[in-house]
C-alpha positions, 0 to 999 in steps of 0.5 A: 500499499505504501509502495503504491502510494509512493509510486503514485506520488513519484509519477505525479511529481514526474507529470508536474515537472514534465508540464512545467518544463514544456511550459517553460520551453514554449513560453515567449522570451520576456523583455529584459533591460537590454532589449532595444525598441527603436522608434517607429511611426505610431498608428494614426489613431495612437496618442501622439500629444502628451504633457503635464502641469506641476505646481508645488514648493522648493527649498533653495540654497546658494546665493541666497537660501529660501523657500518658495513656489515652484512649478513647470509645464512640459508638452511633447508631440511624438508621432514616431521617429521624431519628437518636438518638446517644449518645457518651461519652469519657474521659481518665485519667492517674495518675502516681506516685499522683497523678491529673492528669486524670480526664475524662468526657464524655457527649452524647445527641442526637436529630435530626429531618429536617423537609425542605428540608435543615433539621433540628431537634435536642435535646441534652444534653452533660455533662462532668466532670474533678475533678482540673482543678477541674471538678465538672460542666458541663452544657449542655442545649437545642435548635436547628436545622441546615442541610445544605449537602452531604450524600451518601455521601462529603461532608457539610457542615452548619451548626447554631445551638442555644440552650443552658442551661449550668450549671457547678460547680467542685470548690471549690463555685463555681457559674455558670448562664447561657444561651449560643448554640452555633454549630456547623460539621461537615465530613466527607469519606469515601473508600474507606478514609479518613475526615476529620472536623472539628467546630467550636463557638463558644459566646458567653454571652447574659448576659455577655461570656464565650465558648467555642470548640473544634475537634476534627479527626481522620483515620481509616484503615480497616484492615479492615471492623471495625477502624480507626486514628484520629488526632486533635487537640482544641483548646478555649478558655474566655475566663472559666474558672469556676476562675481557677487553670485554664488558658483553653486546652486542647490534646490529641493522641490516637491510638486503635484503633476497633472498629466494629460 
């Protein structure tokens, strides 16, 4: 009786093992981190336009230290092998009638996929912040980027661009030079969480000055249209246009994001 029961158990285990093995060898291979998904033209009825609006507060350290309002707008048109991006952000603080920061940033970019993981792009990047002696900073140029990883869950690319940079302070000081811009973008997305990191290094071609920055954030989806975004931004300029301005600036921000 015991032997008969043992045989049945062994037979059942063999059947279960053979079934699992058959399922394993016939299962479709799963997408891995190294899977590369090239851009293609989207179907006519697919969503091509997307965007978001963010509003919250930020803690800033650098030339001055304060806590104030922070917000951003992002628009993207992506029909397939090219994309058009427009972003804007602001930081503002008015303490007892004194404006400590009134910063506006605006970026416009056009990226086109050539193939073999290579993209070409042109950009226009504008910034102003009069309370911190920056009347205007404008960077325009073109470059190339290379996709190392690209799939629905992972994105990693490296880019380089040649830029024309113009700067003007509120005191009338001006500076014009050409710079190289090296960029690293890393993005990881799960079902409800997105981690994003963008780093820049920009050495001047006409003098020994340079700038670098790191912007990293975590976004938590609360619903399909609402998310919470927590981020940290650090910037460094080895030779500021105005000597009274700190070389480094650091800010932490928390925003509510509305997606559409």
